N, C-alpha and C positions, 0 to 999 in steps of 0.2 A: 789347682793351680796353674798360670800356661807357662808350657814352651816358651824356653827364644827362642825365634826362625833362625835355619840354619847361612840364609842370606844372607846380610847384612844392607842395609838400607836405603847406601850410596851405590852396593849389587843392584838390586831391581830396577836403581832410577838408569841401568846404561836400554837397558828389555825396547826394541827397534831404535837405536842405536846403530852403528859400525862397530864392527871388531876388529876389523882387520881390510886393511889393499892390500892385492900384491898383483907384480906383473911379468912378463916370461913371455921368452920366448919358445913355444917348439920347438927343439931340432929332429930330428929324421934319426938320426942316429943315436942320440942318448933315447929316444921312444925304443927301438931297438935293442938300445942294449939292454934298457930297461924287460922290454916284451921280454926277451930269452931268460932274463935271471928269472922271474914269475911265472917261466913252459907256459908262455903267451907266441903262438908260430902261428897266429893266425895269418892266413900269409892277405889281406888286406891291409897288415904293416907292413910289407916288406919286398908288394909282386908287384909292382909298379902296370904288369897287362893284364894281371888277374884285376886289379882296381878298379883299372879303365873301362873292364868288364863288369861293371857292379854297381858304373853308374859313375863316378869317383874321379878325379882329372888326376888326381894322382893317388899313389901310402900313404893313406893317411893313417893321423894322431888318437892313438887306442886311441877314449875319449878316456877313461879310469888315468890314465894318467895322466889327463891335463890336472890333478892338484900339486900332482908332482912338481911340474914344467912351469908352476908362481909360486912358489912355496921354497922359501930358503936352504941355505943350510947351517946352524948352530953348533957353535960348537959346544964339544961336552963337556966342556966347567960352567959352563948358559943351562944348561937343564934341568928339570925342577925336578920332584925327587918321582914324581910318577914315569923320569925319563921323555917328559914333553918341553918342547920350542916357550909354548904357553902363547909364544908372538899371533897365531892365526887365530886364537881362540877372543879375544880378547884381555890375555891377563885381568883374566874375572878370577880375585879369591873367596878366597867363602875360609876362613880362617876354625871355621870350626866345623868342616865340611875335610882335609885339606886328601885323604884321598882320593886318586877320577880314578876315574875308565872308561872303553867306549860306553855311548851306547845305541850306534844302530847310525846306518847313513843307509840314503834315497840317492841318489841320482834318476837328473831324466836329460835326457842325450839327445840336443835342438838342429843341429847343422856337426858337419866332420871339417874340424883342422888340419893342417894343410905345416909340412916346412917353410918352417921358418914364420907363422902367424901368432902371431904378438898376443898375449890371453891377458885381458886383467881378471880378476875376480873379486869383487866385495861382501863380505860375511859382515852378515849382518844379523844383533839376536832377537832371534823370536821373539822367546817367551824364556824366563824363571822359574821354575817354580817346585817348594817345597811337598813330597809327597812321603806317605806312609807307603811300606812291604814288609815282607815274609819279616825282614831280619834287621826291620829300621828305619829312623825317619834316611831321607837322603834326601838334593839338590837333584834336578832335571834339567837341560840345561842345553836350548835347541838351538840353532842357529840355520841363516838361509841361506847355500853360496846363490851368486850367478857368477860365472863363464862369461865374458866375450869376449869377440876380439878384436882387431884395427880397423878394422868399418863396422864397429860399436853393434854385431848384431850379433847376440845373445847362440851362445853355441850347446850349453848347457846349466843344470840351476841341480845344487845342493842340497836338501835336508841332514846333519848329522847332528849329534846329540855328544849327550857326555853330563853324565856321573858323576857326583860326589856323595861323599860319606865319613860319616861321622870316624 
């Protein structure tokens, strides 16, 4: 007897489609507050003289902050039981695998982002596969995201994955 797939047919059909787009402005004060909150005191984020000495036009946005600059804020009442808003993942639904957790993330940075750069993220569903692990079946979803600035220059790319379990 074969088991029913954890991946609904309509969800599997979304591979290759855009799951989400978002645009936000990187703002020096916001990224500096964020950097301090995560204890990242890199002078490239704070000291214009230091940044110029290292080949930049001014202080630069911490590259990892890009994703926070474009994601909106969700009301607590709008969060899913796993604590995520779901909007940046394309609201993929796995009724037979409702428990979710982060699977990993890797980022490649191409260009710096400066104060008031407008960053656009386009997140595409790269793959949705069912796998068998030591503790049972699960779904592995992988997204590919691009971050471009207002000049349509590629600033960064990210590959992100999520695990959904029964």
